[in-house]
C-alpha positions as CSV (number, residue, x, y, z in Angstrom):
1,M,-33.2,-27.8,4.9
2,S,-31.3,-26.4,2.0
3,T,-27.9,-27.7,0.4
4,G,-25.9,-24.9,1.6
5,V,-26.9,-25.2,5.4
6,L,-26.3,-29.2,4.9
7,T,-23.0,-28.6,3.7
8,G,-22.0,-26.0,6.4
9,I,-23.1,-28.5,9.1
10,G,-20.9,-31.5,7.7
11,A,-17.5,-28.9,7.2
12,D,-18.3,-28.0,11.2
13,L,-18.7,-31.5,12.2
14,A,-15.3,-32.5,10.1
15,R,-13.3,-29.9,11.9
16,R,-14.5,-31.0,15.0
17,V,-13.2,-34.4,14.3
18,L,-10.3,-33.1,12.9
19,Y,-9.6,-31.0,16.1
20,K,-10.0,-33.7,18.6
21,R,-7.5,-35.9,16.6
22,F,-4.9,-33.0,16.5
23,K,-5.6,-32.5,20.2
24,V,-4.9,-36.1,21.0
25,I,-1.5,-35.7,18.8
26,L,-0.7,-32.7,20.4
27,V,-1.2,-34.6,24.3
28,G,0.8,-37.2,22.7
29,A,4.0,-34.9,22.1
30,S,3.7,-32.7,24.9
31,R,6.1,-32.3,27.7
32,T,3.7,-30.5,29.7
33,V,0.1,-31.7,29.9
34,D,-0.7,-34.8,31.5
35,K,-4.6,-35.4,31.1
36,P,-6.9,-36.9,28.5
37,A,-7.3,-34.7,25.3
38,D,-10.9,-34.6,25.7
39,Q,-10.1,-32.9,28.6
40,V,-7.9,-30.0,27.3
41,S,-8.7,-26.5,26.7
42,D,-8.3,-24.2,23.9
43,D,-5.4,-21.9,25.9
44,E,-3.9,-25.6,26.9
45,V,-4.0,-26.3,23.0
46,V,-2.6,-23.1,22.0
47,S,0.3,-23.5,24.6
48,M,1.1,-27.0,23.2
49,I,1.5,-25.8,19.6
50,L,3.7,-22.9,21.0
51,E,5.8,-25.8,22.7
52,M,6.1,-28.1,19.6
53,I,6.4,-25.1,17.3
54,G,9.7,-24.4,19.7
55,R,11.2,-27.9,19.6
56,A,10.6,-29.2,16.1
57,A,8.2,-27.0,13.6
58,G,8.0,-29.4,11.1
59,T,6.5,-32.2,13.2
60,V,3.5,-30.2,13.6
61,I,3.0,-28.7,11.0
62,G,3.2,-31.5,8.8
63,Y,-0.2,-32.3,10.2
64,G,-1.4,-30.1,7.2
65,K,-5.6,-30.7,7.4
66,L,-5.1,-31.3,11.3
67,L,-3.8,-28.0,11.6
68,S,-6.1,-26.1,9.8
69,G,-9.2,-27.9,11.9
70,A,-7.4,-26.5,15.0
71,I,-7.2,-22.9,13.8
72,A,-10.8,-23.3,12.4
73,S,-11.8,-24.7,15.7
74,L,-9.8,-22.1,18.3
75,S,-11.0,-18.7,19.1
76,P,-8.9,-15.9,17.5
77,R,-8.8,-13.9,20.5
78,V,-7.4,-17.4,22.3
79,V,-4.6,-17.6,19.6
80,A,-3.7,-13.7,19.4
81,E,-3.1,-13.6,23.5
82,A,-1.0,-16.7,23.1
83,I,0.9,-14.5,20.1
84,N,1.0,-11.3,21.7
85,D,2.4,-13.0,25.0
86,N,5.0,-15.3,23.0
87,P,6.4,-12.9,20.6
88,D,9.3,-15.0,20.0
89,F,7.9,-17.9,19.2
90,L,6.8,-16.4,15.6
91,A,10.5,-15.8,14.6
92,R,11.2,-19.1,15.5
93,M,8.2,-20.5,13.8
94,M,9.2,-18.6,10.6
95,E,12.8,-20.3,10.8
96,Q,11.6,-23.7,10.6
97,V,7.7,-23.8,9.1
98,D,7.4,-23.8,5.1
99,P,5.1,-20.9,4.4
100,A,3.5,-22.7,1.5
101,V,2.5,-26.0,4.3
102,L,1.0,-22.5,6.4
103,V,-0.5,-21.2,3.9
104,G,-2.4,-24.6,3.2
105,A,-3.3,-24.7,6.9
106,L,-5.7,-21.5,6.3
107,D,-7.2,-23.4,4.1
108,G,-7.6,-20.7,1.7
109,N,-10.3,-18.6,3.9
110,P,-9.0,-15.2,3.8
111,Q,-12.1,-14.1,6.4
112,M,-10.2,-16.5,8.9
113,L,-7.2,-14.9,8.6
114,A,-9.0,-11.3,8.9
115,D,-10.4,-12.6,12.6
116,Y,-6.5,-13.5,13.9
117,L,-4.9,-10.2,12.7
118,Q,-8.0,-8.3,14.3
119,E,-7.0,-9.4,17.3
120,I,-3.3,-10.1,17.1
121,D,-0.8,-6.9,18.3
122,P,1.2,-6.2,14.7
123,K,4.2,-5.1,16.1
124,P,5.4,-9.2,17.2
125,I,4.5,-9.8,13.9
126,A,6.6,-7.1,12.0
127,E,9.6,-7.6,14.1
128,A,9.4,-11.4,13.3
129,L,8.8,-10.7,9.7
130,N,11.6,-8.5,10.2
131,L,14.1,-11.4,11.2
132,S,12.8,-13.5,8.2
133,P,12.5,-12.1,5.6
134,D,12.7,-15.4,3.4
135,F,9.2,-16.4,5.2
136,L,7.6,-13.7,4.0
137,M,8.7,-13.8,0.3
138,G,7.6,-17.4,0.4
139,T,4.5,-16.9,1.9
140,I,3.6,-14.0,-0.6
141,D,4.6,-16.6,-3.2
142,A,2.0,-19.0,-1.8
143,L,-1.0,-16.4,-1.6
144,S,-2.9,-15.1,-4.1
145,P,-3.6,-11.6,-4.5
146,E,-6.5,-11.9,-4.0
147,V,-6.7,-13.1,-0.4
148,I,-4.1,-10.6,0.5
149,A,-6.6,-7.6,-0.9
150,E,-9.5,-9.4,0.8
151,V,-7.4,-9.4,4.3
152,I,-5.8,-5.9,4.0
153,Y,-9.4,-4.4,3.2
154,D,-11.1,-6.1,6.4
155,T,-8.1,-5.8,8.9
156,P,-6.8,-1.6,8.3
157,A,-5.8,-1.1,11.7
158,F,-3.2,-3.8,11.7
159,V,-1.5,-3.1,8.1
160,M,-1.3,0.8,9.5
161,G,0.4,-0.8,12.8
162,L,2.1,-3.4,10.5
163,M,3.6,-0.9,8.3
164,R,4.9,1.1,11.1
165,S,6.6,-1.5,12.3
166,L,8.0,-3.4,9.3
167,D,11.7,-2.6,7.9
168,P,11.3,-0.8,4.7
169,E,14.2,-3.0,3.1
170,V,12.4,-6.2,3.8
171,V,9.0,-4.7,2.2
172,A,11.2,-3.1,-0.7
173,R,12.9,-6.8,-1.4
174,V,9.1,-8.1,-1.7
175,V,8.1,-5.7,-4.2
176,N,11.2,-5.6,-6.2
177,E,11.3,-9.7,-6.3
178,N,7.7,-10.0,-6.8
179,P,6.5,-7.4,-9.8
180,E,3.9,-9.3,-11.3
181,F,2.4,-10.2,-7.8
182,I,2.6,-6.6,-6.8
183,A,1.1,-5.2,-10.0
184,G,-2.0,-7.5,-9.6
185,L,-2.3,-6.8,-5.8
186,A,-2.6,-3.4,-6.4
187,S,-5.2,-3.6,-8.9
188,K,-7.4,-5.1,-5.7
189,I,-6.9,-3.0,-2.9
190,S,-8.7,-0.2,-1.9
191,P,-7.0,2.9,-2.8
192,E,-8.3,4.4,0.5
193,V,-6.6,1.6,2.1
194,I,-3.1,2.8,0.4
195,A,-3.8,6.4,0.8
196,G,-4.3,5.7,4.5
197,V,-1.2,4.1,4.8
198,V,0.9,6.7,3.1
199,N,-0.8,9.7,5.1
200,Q,-0.1,8.3,8.3
201,N,3.6,7.2,7.9
202,A,5.1,9.4,5.4
203,A,8.9,9.1,6.4
204,W,8.3,5.0,6.3
205,T,7.0,5.5,2.9
206,T,10.0,8.1,1.5
207,D,12.0,5.4,2.7
208,L,10.7,2.3,1.3
209,L,10.3,4.3,-2.1
210,S,14.2,4.9,-2.3
211,R,14.7,1.2,-2.0
212,I,12.3,0.0,-4.7
213,D,13.0,-0.3,-8.3
214,P,11.2,2.5,-10.1
215,A,11.0,0.0,-13.1
216,V,8.4,-1.7,-10.6
217,I,6.3,1.1,-9.7
218,A,6.1,1.9,-13.2
219,D,5.2,-1.5,-14.1
220,G,2.0,-1.2,-11.5
221,V,1.3,2.4,-12.4
222,N,1.1,1.6,-16.2
223,R,-1.3,-1.3,-15.3
224,N,-3.7,0.2,-13.1
225,S,-4.2,3.5,-14.3
226,A,-7.5,4.5,-12.7
227,W,-6.9,2.8,-9.4
228,L,-3.6,5.4,-9.1
229,A,-5.7,8.3,-9.9
230,R,-8.0,7.3,-7.3
231,V,-4.9,6.7,-4.7
232,T,-3.9,10.2,-6.1
233,S,-7.1,11.8,-4.7
234,E,-7.0,10.4,-1.2
235,I,-3.6,11.2,-0.7
236,D,-2.7,14.5,1.3
237,P,-1.1,16.9,-1.0
238,K,1.7,17.6,1.6
239,V,2.5,14.2,2.2
240,M,3.0,13.3,-1.3
241,A,5.1,16.6,-2.3
242,S,6.9,16.1,1.1
243,T,7.6,12.4,-0.4
244,V,8.9,13.5,-3.9
245,N,11.2,16.5,-2.4
246,M,13.3,13.7,-0.7
247,I,13.3,11.4,-3.7
248,G,14.0,13.5,-6.2
249,D,16.4,11.3,-8.6
250,W,14.0,8.2,-7.7
251,T,11.2,10.1,-9.0
252,K,12.9,11.3,-12.4
253,E,13.6,7.5,-12.9
254,L,9.8,6.9,-11.9
255,M,8.9,9.0,-14.9
256,R,11.3,7.5,-17.4
257,E,9.6,4.3,-17.1
258,I,5.7,5.3,-16.9
259,D,4.1,5.6,-19.7
260,P,2.7,9.1,-20.9
261,A,-0.4,7.6,-21.9
262,V,-1.5,6.3,-18.3
263,I,0.0,10.4,-17.1
264,A,-2.8,11.8,-19.5
265,G,-5.0,9.3,-18.8
266,S,-4.9,10.4,-14.7
267,I,-4.5,14.1,-15.2
268,D,-8.3,15.2,-14.9
269,E,-8.1,13.2,-11.4
270,F,-4.8,15.3,-10.7
271,A,-6.4,18.3,-12.0
272,G,-9.3,18.1,-9.4
273,L,-6.6,17.2,-6.6
274,M,-4.6,20.6,-7.5
275,E,-8.2,22.2,-7.5
276,K,-8.7,21.1,-3.5
277,V,-5.2,22.2,-2.7
278,L,-5.8,25.8,-4.1
279,D,-9.3,26.4,-2.8
280,S,-8.1,25.4,0.7
281,L,-5.2,27.5,0.5
282,S,-5.6,31.4,1.9
283,P,-4.8,34.2,-0.6
284,D,-2.0,35.3,1.6
285,T,-0.4,31.6,1.3
286,L,-1.1,32.0,-2.8
287,I,1.0,35.4,-3.0
288,S,3.6,34.1,-1.1
289,V,3.9,31.0,-3.4
290,V,3.4,32.9,-6.3
291,N,6.4,35.5,-5.0
292,R,8.4,32.5,-4.2
293,L,8.1,30.7,-8.1
294,F,9.5,34.2,-8.5
295,K,12.8,33.9,-6.7
296,N,13.3,30.6,-7.7
297,R,13.0,32.2,-11.5
298,V,10.5,29.5,-11.7
299,L,8.2,32.1,-13.5
300,G,11.1,33.1,-15.8
301,E,10.5,29.6,-17.8
302,V,6.7,30.3,-18.4
303,A,5.0,32.1,-21.2
304,V,1.5,33.5,-22.0
305,E,-0.3,34.0,-24.3
306,V,-2.6,36.9,-24.2
307,L,-5.4,37.9,-26.5
308,T,-6.3,42.1,-26.1
309,S,-7.3,44.8,-28.2
310,V,-5.6,48.4,-28.5
311,P,-8.2,51.2,-28.7
312,M,-7.9,53.2,-31.8
313,R,-10.2,56.2,-33.4
314,H,-13.0,54.3,-34.8
315,K,-12.3,51.0,-33.3
316,F,-10.5,48.1,-31.3
317,L,-7.4,46.7,-32.8
318,P,-7.2,43.2,-31.7
319,M,-3.8,41.8,-30.6
320,Q,-2.0,38.5,-29.2
321,V,0.7,39.2,-26.7
322,Q,3.1,36.8,-25.4
323,M,4.1,37.8,-21.6
324,T,7.0,35.6,-20.2
325,G,9.7,36.1,-17.2
326,A,11.7,38.0,-19.9
327,T,14.0,35.1,-19.9
328,R,12.9,32.8,-22.7
329,M,10.6,35.0,-24.9
330,D,9.7,33.7,-28.5
331,P,12.1,35.8,-31.0
332,S,9.7,35.8,-33.4
333,R,7.3,37.0,-31.0
334,K,8.9,40.1,-30.1
335,P,7.8,43.9,-31.0
336,K,9.6,45.4,-33.9
337,T,10.4,48.9,-34.6
338,N,8.6,49.1,-38.1
339,N,5.3,47.9,-35.9
340,T,2.7,49.6,-38.3
341,H,-0.2,49.6,-36.1
342,V,0.0,52.7,-33.6
343,L,-2.3,54.7,-31.9
344,P,-2.9,58.2,-33.9
345,D,-1.6,61.4,-32.6
346,T,-4.7,62.7,-31.8
347,F,-8.2,61.2,-30.9
C-alpha cells in the first residue's frame, strides 16, 4: 500500500474523530437536541451549528480544528440545504465570526469550498455580503488569490449568480482597498470566466466600473497584458461598447493610467476582435456606420495617403495624394497653381 493511500486513510480517520468530538460539544450546548451524540444525524448537526451561531458564533467557531473536521465530514448538499432554508443565519454569522478563523476552518482546501458553493443558492450569500462588507474584506485578506481563483474556476454558475446579486458598491470597495490582491488574482482567473460575467451582467458591470478607482484597474492591466488581451477577445463587442459609452469620463481616466506599451502589446488581439466584428456585419450595416461617421464629422478628422499615377503621353506619372474630410488637410500637401505636372493638350 502506497504512502499516499496511508496518508489519506489517516487523514480521514482523524476527521472522523474530530467530527465525533464536535458532535459531543454541540449536543452538550444545544437547547433543542436531547439524545446521545452517536445518534445525531448530519442534518441535526447542521441545525445545531446554526443554532449555536445564532446565539454566540464565537463559541462554536473558536474550535477551529473541530469545525474543520465537521465541515469536511458533512455532505455539501446537507449544509447547502440548511443555508438555503435559513438565509438570515448567514448575516448573523458574518456579524460575529472572525473571517480568518472561518477561512482556517476550511483547512486550505479550495475543492471542499467549491463543492459547497456548487450546492448553495448564491442569492442569500450575496445578500449577506451586501449587509456585511467588512466580513468580505476580512475574508479577502485571509484567503490567497490562488484559492479564490480555483474556486471561481470550479463554480462558474455560482459566480454568475453571485455577481448578479452583489451590490456593485460592495465589490468596488473590495477592489479599491485591495489593489495588490486584485492584480494577483486577475492573472490566475480564467479570462473566459471574467468575460462571461461581463457579457451576462452588462448593467451591473457598468455600475461597478463607475465606482472603482481607474488607477486600481490600470495597475492590474499593466501587470497582466496578455490576460487582458484574452479577456478582450472573449467579451461581446456590443457589451464593451455600451459600457464604454456610459462611463466615458472613467474610461478617459483609465487610459491616462495605463502603460501605452501594454496597449501596444495587446493591439494584435484587439485587431482580431475588430476583424470578427467586421466579418459579422452586413454590407448595409457597414454603410450605415460609415454614413454616421460622416454625419458625426469623425471622418473629417481622418487623413488617408493614396498612391496613384496619372496617365501621360508615354508613361504614367506617379503621385501621392492626401485625402481627408476637408477639415484638417496638411497645408504643405495642398495642390499649388504652379504645379508643372499637367496633362498635355493632346494625346
